[in-house]
C-alpha positions as CSV (number, residue, x, y, z in Angstrom):
1,M,-49.8,-50.8,-0.5
2,K,-47.3,-51.8,2.0
3,A,-47.4,-49.4,4.7
4,T,-46.6,-49.6,1.2
5,K,-48.8,-50.7,-1.5
6,W,-48.1,-51.8,0.7
7,V,-49.2,-48.3,1.9
8,S,-48.6,-49.5,3.3
9,T,-47.3,-52.0,5.7
10,A,-46.6,-50.5,9.0
11,V,-48.0,-52.5,11.8
12,A,-50.0,-50.3,14.1
13,L,-51.0,-46.7,15.0
14,T,-47.7,-45.1,14.6
15,L,-46.6,-47.0,11.5
16,M,-46.8,-46.1,7.8
17,G,-48.7,-48.1,5.8
18,S,-49.2,-49.3,2.0
19,V,-50.8,-47.7,0.9
20,A,-53.9,-46.9,-1.5
21,I,-57.2,-45.5,-3.1
22,G,-60.4,-45.4,-1.1
23,C,-63.5,-43.4,-0.2
24,A,-62.5,-40.2,1.6
25,K,-65.7,-38.5,2.7
26,K,-66.9,-35.0,1.9
27,E,-66.2,-31.8,3.6
28,E,-67.4,-32.9,7.0
29,S,-65.2,-35.9,7.0
30,P,-62.5,-36.1,9.8
31,S,-60.1,-37.2,7.1
32,T,-59.9,-33.7,5.7
33,T,-59.5,-30.2,7.2
34,G,-60.4,-26.8,6.2
35,D,-62.8,-25.9,3.4
36,T,-60.6,-26.7,0.4
37,K,-62.1,-28.7,-2.5
38,G,-58.8,-29.0,-4.3
39,T,-58.6,-25.3,-5.1
40,S,-56.3,-22.5,-4.0
41,A,-56.2,-21.7,-0.3
42,P,-56.7,-18.1,0.8
43,A,-53.7,-15.8,0.9
44,S,-52.0,-15.2,4.2
45,N,-49.2,-13.0,5.6
46,K,-48.1,-15.8,7.8
47,P,-44.9,-17.7,6.8
48,Q,-46.1,-20.5,4.6
49,E,-44.0,-23.2,6.4
50,L,-45.2,-26.5,7.8
51,K,-43.5,-28.8,10.3
52,I,-44.5,-32.5,10.4
53,N,-43.6,-35.4,12.5
54,F,-43.2,-38.5,10.4
55,T,-42.8,-42.0,11.8
56,A,-41.0,-43.9,9.0
57,E,-38.0,-43.4,6.8
58,P,-38.9,-43.8,3.1
59,P,-37.0,-46.9,2.0
60,I,-36.6,-45.7,-1.6
61,M,-38.3,-43.1,-3.6
62,D,-38.4,-44.8,-7.0
63,S,-42.0,-45.0,-8.2
64,S,-41.2,-48.3,-10.0
65,K,-39.7,-50.1,-7.0
66,T,-41.2,-48.7,-3.8
67,T,-44.0,-50.4,-1.9
68,A,-44.0,-48.3,1.2
69,N,-46.6,-45.7,2.2
70,A,-43.8,-43.5,3.5
71,A,-42.3,-43.3,0.0
72,F,-45.6,-42.9,-1.8
73,T,-46.4,-39.9,0.5
74,F,-43.2,-38.0,-0.6
75,L,-43.5,-39.1,-4.2
76,G,-47.0,-37.5,-4.2
77,A,-45.5,-34.3,-3.0
78,F,-42.6,-33.8,-5.4
79,N,-44.1,-35.7,-8.4
80,E,-47.6,-36.5,-9.7
81,G,-49.3,-38.5,-12.4
82,L,-51.9,-37.7,-15.1
83,Y,-54.3,-37.4,-12.2
84,R,-54.2,-36.4,-8.5
85,T,-56.6,-37.6,-5.8
86,D,-58.6,-34.7,-4.3
87,K,-60.1,-34.4,-0.8
88,D,-63.1,-36.5,-1.7
89,G,-61.0,-39.4,-2.9
90,K,-61.7,-38.7,-6.6
91,A,-59.2,-38.3,-9.4
92,T,-58.8,-34.8,-10.6
93,P,-56.7,-33.8,-13.7
94,A,-53.1,-33.2,-12.9
95,L,-50.4,-33.5,-15.6
96,A,-53.3,-34.4,-17.9
97,K,-55.4,-31.5,-19.2
98,D,-58.6,-33.3,-18.7
99,F,-60.2,-36.7,-18.2
100,P,-59.3,-39.3,-20.9
101,K,-61.1,-40.0,-24.1
102,I,-62.1,-43.7,-23.7
103,S,-63.1,-46.0,-26.6
104,A,-66.5,-47.6,-26.6
105,D,-65.1,-51.0,-25.6
106,G,-63.4,-49.5,-22.6
107,L,-59.9,-50.6,-23.7
108,T,-58.3,-47.5,-25.3
109,Y,-57.5,-44.3,-23.3
110,T,-56.2,-41.1,-24.9
111,F,-54.7,-38.3,-22.7
112,D,-53.6,-34.8,-23.5
113,I,-50.7,-33.6,-21.3
114,R,-50.7,-30.0,-20.2
115,D,-48.6,-27.7,-22.3
116,N,-47.1,-26.1,-19.2
117,A,-46.3,-29.4,-17.4
118,T,-42.6,-29.4,-16.7
119,W,-40.1,-31.2,-14.6
120,S,-38.6,-29.3,-11.6
121,D,-35.5,-28.5,-13.7
122,G,-37.7,-26.9,-16.4
123,Q,-37.7,-29.6,-19.0
124,P,-41.2,-30.3,-20.4
125,V,-43.1,-33.4,-19.3
126,K,-43.6,-35.6,-22.4
127,A,-45.8,-38.5,-23.2
128,Q,-42.6,-40.5,-23.6
129,D,-41.9,-40.1,-19.9
130,F,-45.0,-42.2,-19.1
131,V,-44.1,-44.8,-21.8
132,Y,-40.6,-45.1,-20.4
133,S,-41.9,-45.4,-16.8
134,F,-44.4,-48.1,-17.6
135,K,-41.9,-50.1,-19.6
136,R,-39.3,-49.8,-16.8
137,T,-41.7,-51.0,-14.2
138,L,-42.7,-54.0,-16.2
139,D,-39.1,-54.9,-17.1
140,P,-38.2,-58.0,-15.0
141,S,-34.7,-56.6,-14.3
142,T,-36.4,-53.7,-12.3
143,K,-37.9,-56.2,-9.9
144,A,-40.9,-54.0,-9.3
145,Q,-43.4,-55.7,-7.0
146,Y,-46.2,-53.4,-8.4
147,S,-45.5,-54.5,-12.0
148,F,-48.7,-56.6,-11.9
149,I,-51.0,-53.5,-12.0
150,V,-49.1,-51.9,-14.9
151,A,-49.4,-55.3,-16.6
152,W,-53.1,-54.6,-17.0
153,I,-51.9,-52.6,-20.0
154,K,-52.2,-54.7,-23.2
155,G,-49.1,-56.9,-23.5
156,G,-47.8,-56.0,-20.0
157,E,-47.7,-59.6,-18.7
158,A,-45.6,-60.6,-21.7
159,V,-43.0,-58.1,-20.6
160,T,-42.9,-59.3,-17.0
161,K,-42.5,-62.9,-18.2
162,A,-39.8,-62.2,-20.8
163,K,-36.6,-64.2,-20.0
164,T,-33.8,-62.5,-22.0
165,P,-33.1,-58.8,-22.8
166,E,-34.1,-59.5,-26.4
167,E,-37.4,-60.9,-25.3
168,V,-38.0,-58.0,-23.0
169,K,-37.3,-55.5,-25.8
170,T,-39.6,-57.3,-28.2
171,A,-42.4,-57.4,-25.6
172,Q,-41.9,-53.7,-24.6
173,D,-42.1,-52.7,-28.3
174,A,-45.5,-54.5,-28.5
175,L,-46.8,-52.9,-25.2
176,G,-50.1,-51.1,-25.5
177,V,-48.8,-47.7,-24.6
178,K,-47.4,-45.1,-27.0
179,A,-46.6,-41.4,-27.4
180,I,-48.8,-40.2,-30.2
181,S,-46.9,-36.9,-29.9
182,D,-44.9,-35.1,-27.1
183,K,-48.1,-34.1,-25.4
184,Q,-50.5,-36.9,-26.3
185,L,-50.5,-40.4,-24.7
186,E,-52.4,-43.5,-25.6
187,I,-52.9,-46.6,-23.4
188,K,-54.6,-49.8,-24.5
189,L,-55.7,-52.2,-21.8
190,E,-55.9,-56.0,-21.8
191,K,-59.4,-55.9,-20.4
192,P,-61.7,-53.1,-19.2
193,V,-60.8,-51.7,-15.7
194,A,-63.6,-49.6,-14.4
195,F,-61.3,-47.7,-11.9
196,F,-58.4,-47.2,-14.3
197,T,-58.6,-43.4,-14.4
198,Q,-58.5,-43.3,-10.6
199,L,-55.6,-45.8,-10.6
200,L,-53.5,-43.4,-12.7
201,A,-53.2,-41.1,-9.6
202,F,-51.2,-43.9,-7.9
203,A,-47.5,-43.4,-7.8
204,T,-46.6,-46.5,-9.8
205,F,-48.1,-44.7,-12.8
206,F,-46.1,-41.5,-12.3
207,P,-43.8,-40.4,-15.2
208,Q,-40.0,-40.9,-15.1
209,R,-37.3,-39.2,-17.0
210,E,-35.1,-41.7,-18.8
211,D,-32.0,-39.5,-18.9
212,F,-32.2,-38.8,-15.2
213,V,-32.8,-42.4,-14.2
214,T,-30.0,-43.6,-16.4
215,K,-27.5,-41.0,-14.9
216,A,-28.5,-41.8,-11.3
217,G,-28.1,-45.6,-11.9
218,D,-28.5,-47.8,-8.8
219,K,-28.8,-44.7,-6.6
220,Y,-32.0,-43.5,-8.4
221,G,-34.5,-42.7,-5.7
222,A,-32.1,-43.2,-2.8
223,E,-30.6,-39.7,-2.3
224,V,-31.9,-36.2,-2.4
225,D,-30.0,-35.4,-5.7
226,K,-31.1,-38.7,-7.2
227,V,-34.9,-37.8,-7.4
228,I,-36.8,-35.5,-9.7
229,G,-40.4,-34.8,-10.1
230,A,-43.1,-32.6,-11.8
231,G,-45.2,-32.1,-8.7
232,P,-46.0,-29.1,-6.3
233,F,-42.8,-29.4,-4.3
234,V,-39.1,-30.3,-4.7
235,L,-37.3,-32.6,-2.3
236,S,-34.5,-30.3,-1.1
237,K,-33.1,-32.3,1.9
238,W,-32.9,-35.9,2.9
239,D,-30.9,-36.7,6.0
240,H,-31.5,-40.4,6.3
241,G,-33.3,-41.4,9.5
242,Q,-33.5,-37.7,10.6
243,T,-35.2,-35.1,8.4
244,L,-36.7,-34.6,4.9
245,E,-37.4,-31.2,3.5
246,L,-39.7,-30.0,0.7
247,V,-39.7,-26.6,-0.9
248,K,-42.2,-25.1,-3.4
249,N,-41.6,-26.0,-7.0
250,D,-42.0,-22.7,-8.8
251,K,-42.0,-24.5,-12.2
252,Y,-45.0,-26.6,-11.3
253,W,-47.9,-26.1,-13.7
254,D,-50.3,-25.1,-10.9
255,A,-47.7,-23.2,-8.7
256,A,-50.1,-20.3,-8.3
257,N,-52.3,-22.5,-6.1
258,V,-49.5,-23.9,-4.0
259,K,-49.2,-21.8,-0.9
260,L,-46.6,-23.6,1.2
261,T,-43.0,-22.6,0.6
262,K,-41.3,-25.1,2.8
263,V,-42.3,-28.4,4.6
264,T,-40.0,-30.0,7.1
265,A,-40.7,-33.7,8.1
266,N,-38.8,-35.0,11.1
267,I,-38.5,-38.7,11.5
268,V,-39.9,-39.3,15.1
269,K,-40.7,-42.8,16.1
270,D,-41.4,-42.1,19.8
271,S,-44.9,-40.6,20.3
272,N,-43.9,-38.9,23.5
273,T,-41.1,-37.1,21.7
274,G,-43.6,-36.2,18.9
275,L,-46.1,-34.8,21.3
276,N,-43.4,-32.7,23.0
277,L,-42.4,-31.2,19.6
278,Y,-46.1,-30.5,18.9
279,E,-46.7,-28.8,22.3
280,T,-43.6,-26.7,22.0
281,D,-44.6,-25.6,18.4
282,A,-41.8,-27.5,16.8
283,A,-44.3,-29.5,14.9
284,D,-47.7,-28.6,13.4
285,L,-48.9,-32.2,12.7
286,T,-48.1,-35.3,14.8
287,E,-49.6,-38.7,15.3
288,I,-50.5,-39.7,18.9
289,N,-51.0,-42.9,20.8
290,R,-53.9,-44.1,22.9
291,D,-52.8,-42.5,26.1
292,Q,-52.2,-39.1,24.5
293,L,-55.5,-39.3,22.7
294,T,-57.4,-39.2,26.0
295,L,-55.7,-35.9,26.9
296,Y,-56.9,-34.3,23.6
297,K,-60.4,-35.8,23.4
298,G,-62.8,-33.2,22.3
299,K,-60.2,-30.6,21.6
300,P,-60.2,-28.8,18.2
301,D,-56.8,-30.0,17.1
302,N,-57.7,-33.7,17.6
303,L,-58.0,-35.2,14.1
304,P,-58.9,-38.9,13.5
305,K,-57.9,-40.4,10.2
306,P,-60.1,-43.4,9.1
307,E,-58.4,-45.5,6.5
308,L,-58.9,-48.3,4.0
309,T,-56.1,-50.2,5.7
310,N,-55.9,-53.6,7.4
311,S,-53.3,-55.1,9.7
312,Y,-52.5,-58.8,9.6
313,L,-50.1,-61.5,10.4
314,M,-48.5,-63.1,7.4
315,Y,-47.0,-66.6,7.6
316,Q,-44.1,-68.0,5.6
317,T,-45.8,-71.3,4.6
318,K,-43.0,-72.8,2.6
319,K,-39.9,-72.2,4.6
320,V,-41.6,-72.9,7.9
321,P,-43.4,-76.3,7.4
322,A,-45.5,-75.9,10.6
323,L,-47.1,-72.8,9.1
324,G,-48.0,-74.7,6.0
325,N,-50.5,-76.6,8.2
326,K,-54.0,-75.0,8.0
327,K,-55.0,-76.0,11.6
328,I,-51.9,-74.4,13.0
329,R,-52.5,-71.1,11.2
330,Q,-56.2,-71.2,12.3
331,A,-55.0,-71.8,15.9
332,L,-52.6,-68.8,15.8
333,G,-55.2,-66.5,14.5
334,M,-58.1,-67.7,16.7
335,A,-56.0,-67.4,19.8
336,I,-55.8,-63.6,19.5
337,D,-58.5,-61.5,21.1
338,R,-58.8,-58.9,18.4
339,Q,-61.3,-56.7,20.3
340,A,-59.0,-56.6,23.3
341,Y,-56.1,-55.7,21.0
342,V,-57.8,-52.6,19.5
343,D,-59.2,-51.6,23.0
344,T,-56.0,-51.9,24.9
345,V,-53.1,-51.5,22.5
346,L,-54.6,-49.0,20.0
347,A,-57.7,-47.4,21.5
348,N,-57.7,-44.9,18.6
349,G,-60.9,-45.8,16.7
350,S,-59.4,-48.8,14.9
351,V,-61.9,-51.6,14.5
352,A,-61.3,-55.3,15.2
353,S,-61.2,-57.2,11.8
354,T,-64.1,-59.4,10.7
355,G,-62.5,-60.4,7.4
356,L,-59.6,-59.2,5.2
357,V,-61.2,-56.3,3.4
358,P,-61.7,-53.2,5.5
359,G,-65.1,-51.6,6.0
360,G,-65.8,-48.7,3.7
361,T,-64.3,-50.5,0.7
362,S,-66.6,-50.7,-2.3
363,D,-67.8,-54.1,-3.3
364,G,-67.7,-53.0,-7.0
365,N,-71.5,-53.4,-7.2
366,G,-72.8,-50.3,-5.5
367,G,-72.4,-51.5,-1.9
368,D,-69.9,-51.8,1.0
369,F,-67.9,-55.1,0.7
370,R,-67.7,-55.7,4.4
371,K,-71.5,-55.4,4.7
372,S,-72.1,-57.5,1.6
373,A,-69.7,-60.3,2.7
374,G,-70.5,-60.2,6.4
375,E,-68.2,-61.7,9.0
376,T,-65.9,-64.2,7.3
377,Q,-63.1,-64.4,9.8
378,P,-63.1,-67.0,12.6
379,K,-64.0,-65.5,16.0
380,F,-61.6,-65.4,19.0
381,D,-61.9,-68.8,20.7
382,A,-59.0,-69.8,23.0
383,A,-60.3,-73.3,23.7
384,K,-60.9,-74.1,20.0
385,A,-57.5,-72.6,19.1
386,K,-55.8,-74.9,21.6
387,Q,-57.6,-77.9,20.1
388,L,-56.7,-76.9,16.6
389,L,-53.0,-76.5,17.6
390,A,-53.0,-80.0,19.0
391,E,-54.6,-81.5,15.9
392,G,-52.2,-79.6,13.6
393,L,-49.1,-80.8,15.5
394,K,-50.4,-84.4,15.4
395,E,-50.9,-84.2,11.6
396,L,-47.2,-83.0,11.3
397,G,-45.9,-85.6,13.8
398,L,-44.7,-82.8,16.1
399,T,-45.0,-82.4,19.9
400,E,-44.6,-78.6,19.9
401,L,-44.3,-75.7,17.6
402,P,-40.8,-74.7,16.6
403,K,-39.4,-71.4,18.0
404,M,-40.4,-68.7,15.5
405,K,-39.7,-65.0,15.2
406,V,-42.3,-62.4,14.6
407,N,-41.0,-59.4,12.6
408,A,-42.5,-56.0,13.0
409,D,-41.4,-52.3,12.8
410,D,-39.4,-50.9,15.7
411,T,-41.8,-48.1,16.7
412,E,-43.3,-47.8,20.1
413,T,-46.8,-49.1,19.2
414,A,-45.4,-51.9,17.0
415,K,-43.4,-53.2,20.0
416,K,-46.6,-53.0,22.1
417,S,-48.5,-54.9,19.4
418,L,-45.8,-57.7,19.4
419,E,-46.0,-57.8,23.2
420,F,-49.8,-58.3,23.1
421,I,-49.8,-60.9,20.4
422,L,-47.1,-63.0,21.9
423,A,-48.7,-62.8,25.3
424,Q,-52.0,-64.1,23.8
425,W,-50.2,-67.1,22.3
426,K,-48.4,-67.8,25.6
427,Q,-51.7,-67.5,27.6
428,N,-54.0,-69.3,25.1
429,L,-51.7,-71.8,23.4
430,G,-48.8,-72.2,25.8
431,Y,-46.5,-71.1,22.9
432,D,-43.5,-68.8,23.2
433,A,-42.6,-66.9,20.0
434,V,-39.8,-64.4,19.7
435,A,-40.4,-60.7,19.1
436,N,-38.2,-59.3,16.3
437,P,-38.8,-55.5,15.9
438,V,-36.6,-54.0,13.2
439,P,-36.4,-50.7,11.3
440,H,-39.2,-50.1,8.8
441,A,-37.1,-50.4,5.7
442,L,-35.5,-53.6,6.9
443,R,-38.8,-55.2,7.7
444,I,-40.0,-54.5,4.1
445,E,-36.8,-55.8,2.7
446,L,-37.0,-59.0,4.7
447,S,-40.6,-59.5,3.7
448,S,-39.9,-59.0,0.0
449,K,-37.1,-61.5,0.2
450,K,-39.5,-63.9,2.1
451,D,-36.9,-64.0,4.9
452,F,-39.2,-64.3,7.9
453,D,-41.3,-66.8,9.9
454,I,-44.2,-64.5,10.7
455,V,-44.5,-60.8,10.1
456,L,-46.9,-58.2,11.3
457,S,-47.9,-56.0,8.4
458,L,-50.4,-53.5,7.1
459,W,-51.9,-53.0,3.6
460,G,-53.6,-49.8,2.5
461,A,-55.8,-49.9,-0.6
462,D,-54.3,-48.7,-3.9
463,Y,-57.8,-48.2,-5.3
464,N,-61.3,-48.5,-4.0
465,D,-62.1,-52.0,-4.8
466,P,-61.7,-55.3,-2.9
467,M,-59.4,-56.6,-5.6
468,T,-56.6,-54.4,-4.1
469,F,-56.6,-56.7,-1.0
470,L,-57.6,-60.0,-2.6
471,D,-55.3,-60.3,-5.6
472,M,-52.3,-60.2,-3.2
473,W,-52.7,-63.8,-2.3
474,V,-53.0,-65.5,-5.7
475,T,-50.4,-68.2,-6.0
476,G,-47.1,-66.6,-7.1
477,G,-48.4,-63.1,-6.8
478,E,-45.9,-60.3,-6.2
479,F,-47.1,-59.7,-2.7
480,D,-47.8,-63.3,-1.8
481,E,-44.6,-63.2,0.4
482,G,-45.9,-66.0,2.6
483,D,-46.3,-68.3,-0.4
484,Y,-49.9,-69.0,0.4
485,S,-51.6,-71.1,-2.3
486,N,-55.2,-72.4,-2.9
487,P,-56.3,-73.3,-6.4
488,E,-60.0,-72.6,-5.7
489,Y,-59.1,-69.1,-4.3
490,D,-56.9,-68.4,-7.4
491,K,-59.8,-69.5,-9.7
492,L,-62.3,-67.1,-8.0
493,V,-59.9,-64.1,-8.0
494,K,-58.9,-64.6,-11.6
495,S,-62.6,-65.0,-12.7
496,A,-63.3,-61.7,-11.0
497,Q,-60.5,-60.0,-12.9
498,T,-62.3,-60.6,-16.2
499,E,-65.9,-60.7,-15.1
500,V,-67.9,-57.7,-16.5
501,D,-71.1,-58.5,-14.6
502,A,-70.7,-56.4,-11.4
503,A,-72.9,-58.7,-9.2
504,K,-71.2,-61.9,-10.3
505,R,-67.8,-60.2,-9.8
506,S,-68.7,-59.1,-6.3
507,K,-69.9,-62.6,-5.4
508,A,-66.7,-64.2,-6.7
509,L,-64.6,-61.8,-4.5
510,I,-66.7,-62.5,-1.5
511,D,-66.4,-66.3,-2.0
512,A,-62.6,-65.8,-2.4
513,E,-62.3,-64.0,0.9
514,K,-64.3,-66.7,2.6
515,I,-61.8,-69.3,1.4
516,L,-58.8,-67.2,2.5
517,M,-60.3,-66.6,5.9
518,D,-61.2,-70.3,6.4
519,D,-57.6,-71.2,5.4
520,Q,-56.2,-68.4,7.5
521,G,-53.7,-67.8,4.7
522,V,-53.2,-64.5,6.6
523,A,-54.7,-63.5,9.9
524,P,-56.2,-60.0,9.9
525,L,-56.2,-58.1,13.2
526,Y,-57.9,-54.7,12.7
527,F,-59.0,-52.0,10.3
528,R,-57.1,-48.9,11.0
529,T,-58.0,-45.5,12.2
530,R,-55.1,-43.2,13.2
531,A,-55.2,-40.2,15.6
532,Y,-53.4,-36.9,14.8
533,L,-53.0,-33.5,16.3
534,K,-53.0,-30.6,13.9
535,K,-52.5,-26.9,14.6
536,E,-55.7,-24.9,14.0
537,N,-53.9,-22.4,11.7
538,V,-53.1,-25.2,9.3
539,N,-55.7,-25.0,6.6
540,G,-56.6,-27.4,3.7
541,L,-54.4,-30.3,4.8
542,I,-55.8,-33.6,3.7
543,L,-55.3,-36.9,5.5
544,P,-56.5,-39.3,2.8
545,A,-58.2,-42.6,3.6
546,F,-55.9,-44.2,1.1
547,G,-52.7,-43.8,-1.0
548,Q,-50.5,-41.7,1.2
549,E,-50.0,-40.2,4.6
550,W,-51.0,-36.6,3.8
551,E,-51.7,-34.4,0.8
552,L,-50.2,-30.9,1.0
553,K,-50.8,-29.3,-2.4
554,W,-53.8,-27.2,-1.1
555,T,-52.4,-26.6,2.4
556,S,-51.8,-23.1,3.7
557,I,-51.0,-21.4,7.1
558,K,-53.7,-19.0,8.3
């Protein structure tokens, strides 16, 4: 997910990021607070109102179109899917009454929707709302970057590849999803997907109301009165760049277990401002930077948030010919001291990368991918980097690298990250790049349009499997915004997509990562941990390792 899923795509400690599904730990995990297990919080006489500092403006809250963690976070508050992810990172029934009935071949899933599941305006949630949502996401005219995961439904790829409205309609009619009745949904997959039930908690699989989407038109998901959901809260205010407000949804099927009546999220990009709001009780939750973290070390309101999220540099390999050269990409990545980066810029528990896939991600075969794969990323080596740069320039007939811009978000930590990276290139390669910090939404837009030279991004897992990181870089993939291409890499990833033997599948993914890291198709920087402060009277608030910034359904004020 760009943080964003992607999840998912902010660039450092204070950024949002894409977003996705991973292994949150049990009760003792620092990723969760309070003693909730996804049940109702104890009653309290305190006003059930929460104030949060939030660092990124959600670009658009359309579950078909968004790729940003900031949007996924709010979508998960005012809407939900058949399942919702609990404090342990597991799918728990939400709009679905129970877990699905799955056919013996693992291809057909049948779901019963709760009889009391309604939209916030009181209309019942119907199976057709899911059918419409999936078809809309797959429709090429929607331009949904996440269409590829919905295309795992039988016939989904045919919809995405249809060329005319007539072809789209024909393919949609043949899609393996149907409403058996108003309250029963059937989904048929192209191939077995072991984590499909978990994936249905991800916002791309949320229901959408056709009448509402049609009426809202191009503004759907862009304004407070152009969103609707069936989740615990209602989006009641959206002052762009300033404030978002959620109020309790009294029509929610599980409203009795939702204690918060109001949540105010203030967009605060400066961590000093955020800390001041926290210390003056104008905020109950805030993210802090490395310097602030030292002041709160050991204090009870200090809350680390380990994530299945990586940070990386992405290169535009087609529009910038120099970046199409493997040795130049290797030089740029190898010239950055990643350990010094996490120690000096972040200092928040984030870990220097040793490959693309973050530690803690399952290898799909009962192990941890990072431990199974080992260290696949080239080590920091300034001398070797300088040699590779010279060799790459010679291969291209160049005497120096062209002046290139490095895009990033415009937050405080993002700017410091740019400063560090560019200083490393200057010191170790003698190369001057140009820092280009821009608002979060603009960075995502420029990336999706492939309008960049180099961009500093983050990706948060959408589900707990290495595929969520590795299928991004298949030639022509929706998130292959740098136009990286390697046929052998493609072959390995695609073989893993259909391999049913877990050990063989895991090996194919490990081999694929080795190719990507040798090519330096992207240059990972670190695996993210973020640092928060939370008031002690806030109970049951979950900071997931994946998918979204926070989960508030079970939160209460003591």
